[in-house]
N, C-alpha and C positions, 0 to 999 in steps of 0.2 A: 738495725734501726733505720727507718725512713723518716728523715727530719721533716719533710713536707707533710707526709701523712700524719705523723704524730702531732706536729704543731697544728696542722689543720683540724684534727680531732679535738684537741684542747681548745683551739681558737674558735671552732664552730660553736661548741656549747657555751663558751665564754661570751661570744657575741650574742647568742640567744639570751643569756642571762642579763647582759648589759642592755640589750634592747628592751627587755621586759623591765629592767631597772629604769630606763628612760620613760617608759609608759607610767611606771609607778611615780616617778618624780614629776612628770607632767601633771598628773592628777593631784599630787601634793602641792605643786605650784598653783593650780587652779583653786584648790580649797583653802590653802594656808598662806600662799604667797611668800612674802618676806616679813610677816608679822612677828611679834614677840613670842607668840605660841610656836611659830615655825622655828625660830631661833632655839627655843627650849627643847623642841622635839629633835632638832638636828644635833644638838649637844648630846642628848640621850641616845640617839642613834649613832652618832659619830664614834662614841667610845667603843661599843661592841663591834661596830663595823670596821674601826681601825684595827682591832684585834683580829677580825676576820681576814683583813688584808695582810696583816703582819704574819699570821700563822698559816693561813690557807693558801696564800698566793706566793708560795715558793720559799718562804723563810724557814719554816719548820722543816720543810722538804730539804733545804740546803744543809741543815745540821744532821738530819736523820738518815737520808739516803746513802751518803758515803759510808757511814758506820754500819748500817743495816746491810748494804751491798757487800761489805767486807765480811760480815758474819755469814752471809749466804754463800760466799765463795768457799768458806770452810765446810759448813753443812747446814741443812734446814733446821735441825734441832737447836743448834746454837743461836740461829737467827730468831727463832720463836721465843726462846728464853730471854734473849736480849730485848725483843719487842715487848714482851709481857711485863718485864721489869720497868720499862719506860712508861708503859700504859698505866700501871698501878701508881707509880710515883707522880706522874703527871695528873692523874685523877685526884689524888689526895691533895696535892699542892694547889690545884685549881679550886677545889672545894673549900679549902681553908681560906684562900684569897677572896673568893666571892662572899663568904660568910663575914669576913672582917670588913670588906668594903661596904656590904649591905648595912652593917651596924653603924659605920662611920660615913654613910653616904653624904650627909650635909657638908662635911669637911672635904670629902673627895670632889664633889661638884663645885665647891668653892675654889678648889685648886684648878680644876679643868676650865671653869668659866668664871673667873674672878670678877669680871665686869658685870655679871648678872646680879651681884649683891646690891647694886643701886636700885634694883626693882624687885621688891619682896615677892610679888606675885609670880614674876618670871622665874626666879630662882627656886621657889617652892614647886612650881610645875616641873622644872628641870630635874629636881631631886626625886619627885614621885615617878617620873617617866624613866629615869636612869635606874631606879630600884627595880623596875619591871623588866627592863631590857638587859640588865647586867648578867643574869644567869646564862645568857647567850654565850658568854665567854667560855664556859665549861664545854658546851656543846660544840662550838666552832673549833676549839682547840683539839678536842678528841676526834672530831671529824678530820682535822688536818693530819692527825696521826694516822688514821685509816687511809687517807688520801696518799700519804707518803709511802705506805706499804704498797698500795696499788701502783703508784708511779714507778717504784723500784722494779716491779714486775712488768713494766711497760704497758700498764693498763691505765689510760688517761681519760677515758670517756666518762665513767661514773663520777670521778673526782671533779671534773670540770662541769658536769651537769648538776651536781648537788646544789650550788647556790641558786639555781632557778627556783627552787622550792620557796625560798624567802620572798622573792619578787612576786611569785604567783599568789601567795597568801596575802601580802600587803596590797596587791592590786584588787583582790576580791574584797578586802575590807574597805578600800577607797571607793569601790563601785556601789557600796551600800551606804555611802556617806550620809544621805538624807535621813536615814533612820537613826544615825548616831549623834548628830548635832555636836555639842560641845565635848562629847566623849570620844571623838574620832582619834585624837592623839593617844589616848589611853588604849584603845583597841589596837592601834598600830603598834604600840609598844609591846603589848601582850603577843601580838602576831610575830614580832621579832624573835622572842624567846621560844614560842611554840614551833616556829619554822626551824630554829636551830636544833631542837630535839628530833623533829621529823628527818632532818638532814642527816643526823647522826645514825638513826636507825636505817635509813636508806643506804648509806655507805657501808654499814656493817653487813648488810645483805650480800654485798659483793666481796668484801674483804675476808669473810669467813672461809672462802675457798683457799686462802693462803695463810690465814692466821685466826685462831680462836682466842677470845678474851678469857683470861683466868684471873679472877680477883683474889690476889694473895697479898696479905699484909706482911711482907717480909722486909724488914728494915736493914738487912745486911746487903749493902749495895756493892755490886761487883765493879771492878776497875773500868771495864769498857762502858758501863752505864755512867760512872762518874765522869769519864772523858766526854761522853755525849752531852750531859747537862752543863759541863764546863764550856762546851762549844755552842750550846743552844742560845744563850742570851746574846753573845756577840753576833751570831748569825742572824738572829731576829732583828737586832738593832741595825746591822750593816745592810742587809738585804731589804729591810723595810724602812730605810732612812727617809724615803720620799713620803711615806705615810706618817712617819714621826714628825717630819717637817710640817705636814698638813695639820696634824694634831696641835703642834706648837702654834701654828697660825690661828687655829680655832680659839686657843686660850687668849691670845693677844687680841683677836678680833672681837671677843666678847665685850670689850670696852666701847665698841661702837655699835649703835643701833642698826640691826639688819645685816651687819657685816658677815656674821656667821652664815647666814642664808646665801648671801652673794657668793662667798667662797665655796659653799657646798654645791651650788648649781654649776659653777664653773668647773669644779673638780670632777663632777659627773661626766662632763663632755670628753675631756682628754683621757680619762681612765680606760675607755674602751680600746683605744689604740695601745696604750701602755700594757694592757692585759695580754695582747698578742705579741707586740714588738719586743717586750722585755720579759714579762712574767712567763708566758707560755713557752717561749724559746728556752729560758733558763730552766724551767721545770723539766722539759722534754730532754734537753741536752745533758743535764747533770748525771743521771744514772749511767749512761753510756760513757761519758767523759770520766767518771769515777773509776769505771772498770778499766779503761785504757791507762789511766794514771797508775792504778794498782799493778797492771801488767807492764808498765813502762813502755808503751807503744807511742813513741814521740811523734812519728809521722801522722798517725791517726788523730792524735790530740790536736796538733796544729790544724789539720784539715777540718775537724769539727769546730774548733774555735773560730776559724776564719769564716766558715759558712754560717755559723750562728750570728756572728757580728754583721755579716753581709745581709742576712735576712732581716735582722733588727733594724739596720739603717734603711733598707728598702721599704720597710713598713712605717717607721717613725718619722723620717724626714718629710715625705709628702704630706703626712697628716699634720705635722707642725706648721708647714707653710699654709695649708688650707685653713687651719684654725686661726692663724694670725690674720690672714686676708679677710676671712668672713666671720670673725668672732661675734660681732653684734647681730648679724643676720642669722647666725646659727642659734644663738641664745633666744632671739626673738621668735624664730620659727618653732623651736622646741618647747619653750616655756612661756611665751608671751600670751597668756590667756587668763581670764578670770581675775584673781587677786594679784597676779603678777603684772604690775604696771610698767610703763615706759622707763621710769627711773630704775626699777629693778633690772630691766633688760640692760640698760646702759652700764650700770655698776657691775653686774655679773659678767658682761662682755669685756670690760676692762680687766677683770680678774682672769678671765679665760685667755685674753691676749698675752698677758705676761706669764701665765702658766705654760702656754704653748711654746714660748721661747725656750723653755727648759725641757720640753718633751723628749727630744733625742737623748738628752743627758739622763733623764729618768730611766729610759730603756737601757742605756749603756751601763748604768750602775747595776741593774739586774743581771746583765750578761757578764760584765767583768767580775762581779762578786761571785758568780757561779764558778768562774775559773779558779778563784782562790779556794772555794769550798771543795771543789773536786780534789784539790791538793791538801785537804784537811787543815787548811789555814783559815780560821775565822777571826784571829786576833788582828791581822793587818786591816782588813776592810772595816772591822769594828772601830779601830782607832781613827781611821780616815773619816768614817761616818760621824764619829763623835765630834771631831774638829769641824766638820761641815755643818752639823746641827748648831754648834756654838756660834759659828759664823752667821747662820741664818737668824738665830735669836738676837745677836748683836745688831745686825742690820735692821731687823724689824723693830726692835725696841728703840733704837736711836732715832729712826725716822717716822715712827708711827704717829707721833703727836703732830708733826708738821704735814705729813702726806696722807695719813689715814690708812684704811684697810688695804689700799692698793700696794703698799710696800710689802705686804705678806707674800703675794705671788712673785714679786720681783726678787725678794730675798730668797725664796724657795728655789727659783731658777738659777740665781747666781751661785748659791751654795751647792746645788746639784751639779753644775758644770765644773765647779772646783773639785767635788767628790769624784766624778768620773775621770777627770784629767789625772788626778793623783793616783787613782786606782790603776790606770793605764801605765803610768810611770813606774810604779812598783812592780807590776806584772812584767814589764819589759826589762827592767834592771835585774830582776831575779830569774830571767830566762824561763818564765812561765807562759810566755806568749810571744809570738812573732808573726808579722804579716807575711803572707805569700803573695806572689805576683798577680794571681787571679783576683784576689780581693782588691788590691790597689787599683787595678784597671777597672773593675766593676764599680768601685766606689765613686770614681770620677764620672762614670757613665750614669750612676744613680743621681749624682748632683745635677748633671745636665738634664736628666729626665724631670727632676723636681722643679728646676727653673722654668722649663717649657710648660710643665703642668701648672705651675703657679701663675704664669702669664695667662694661660687659658682660663683658669678658674677665676682670676680677677676680672676678666672680660665677661664671663658668665654672670658674675655677681652684679656687674654694671648693667648688663642687658636686662636682667630680671629685677633691677633696683626697685621699681614701683610695686612689683609683686611680692617683694620681701619686706615691705614696710610693716610696722607693728600692727596697723589697723586692717591690713589685708587678710581676708578670711582664709584663703588657701595658700598662705605663705609656706607652710610645711611642705606642700607638694612641689613648689618651685625650688625649695632648698634641696629636697631629695633628688630632684631632677638635675640640679647643678652639681651635686656631689657625685652622682652616678656618671654624668658626662665627664666630669673631671677625673674620676677613677678610670674610666674606659680610656680616656686620652692618655693618662699616665702609663697604663699598662701597654697601650699600643706603642707609645714612644719608647718605652723600656724594651719592648720586644724588637723594635726596628733597629735600635742602636746596641742591642744585646747587653743591656744592663742587668738582665735577669735571665737565667737559664734554668728551667724547671728540672731537667734531667740531672744537671750538675749539682743541684741542691737536694736531690733525693737521699743521698748518703745511705745506701742500703748496705747492711753488714750481715 
């Protein structure tokens, strides 16, 4: 395995998808802004999108890959039978869930966005839109299943490229906005479900080289399948705890006008780094790590773990610093057009600032959870994540009335740092992880590089202060210029002080 190459492949397509996602969100900001219609759409979109992040971005992978890899070690026939049983049970379970939720959608939306009940028009639109988008759950979950099979065979390109389909379809819909008028949000919602189906077909084209779907309604469940489903829910919860916290935040934010929209736009910014620094690394590392755990190669395990952690910190720390320093300028440059006014910029920037404080922790949760999953332990990260979610809810509920929506990103960051710290303590105490000398030296060098980069980026923001104001037409150009200069400066400093060594991180086996 080549960690850089595999992470680069996953990261490349993920970046393309996220960049297209930003174009999509810029267009949404222009046409919908932070209106009550935007709030309704974001709730309808948040629900299936949360499931996409929960299932597609490493969590289903975390439960499936170690089990599937173990079956492959025995023989391919066993692995195919195992995979087929999972597929059939997953399909039936999802179909039942979607039908039930569709029937009771008013109650469901009332639980997800209880604050909307104060506005009858707002909640009615949210119910209609969620009904349209909810079938996406079936498609994205089965797509995650196909992606996990591909990842086990070290094929990362198709799985990471598939989400691009959703963004392309939604962008096309937004570009013909003038012909849709009031129906825009409905067409966007239909686009979500259609994109999910196309994504499923796209992935099956690649996965059929390794696995062929056989619809068999056999309710005699084997022991290894029972074990998998027993691990699935804990792994989804623990690895996707950041997304669960965001969903919890959406529920609480529904009680404040436009707060759902503020959180959505802020969430979109830091997710691109998280996708590479935590999700991509976790997805890429898990198959190889699971194999070495199975064969009990302790030296290789420690080597992979430290390099995964090193790469995660190398990517997440400078991003967090840059987002903290330039939160308002970044929001303004990306979304500050059309219906997205100055107040929307300021409030979304506040949310981004506090989310960014937790960005390294979000990445650490993904990486540390992977170490547990490789050892077939989903219970421990599940319990830790459960406590962190409770902590998040308590902080948010206690202070929401006095502080407002801004407590949600604060609570999310606090609970995430708690989660990552406790995960590390348990890993260390159980002898499932240990630092090597190379990582410790590199980590201090990464910190130094980040400090120097942060000072440089702060000065760039000040130099271009007039060009980054809300009213300036070409502010996005100067933001991109500042980010690129900051990135080049960071990489240069890292190279000079040897905080990063490409050859050392290749990890070829």
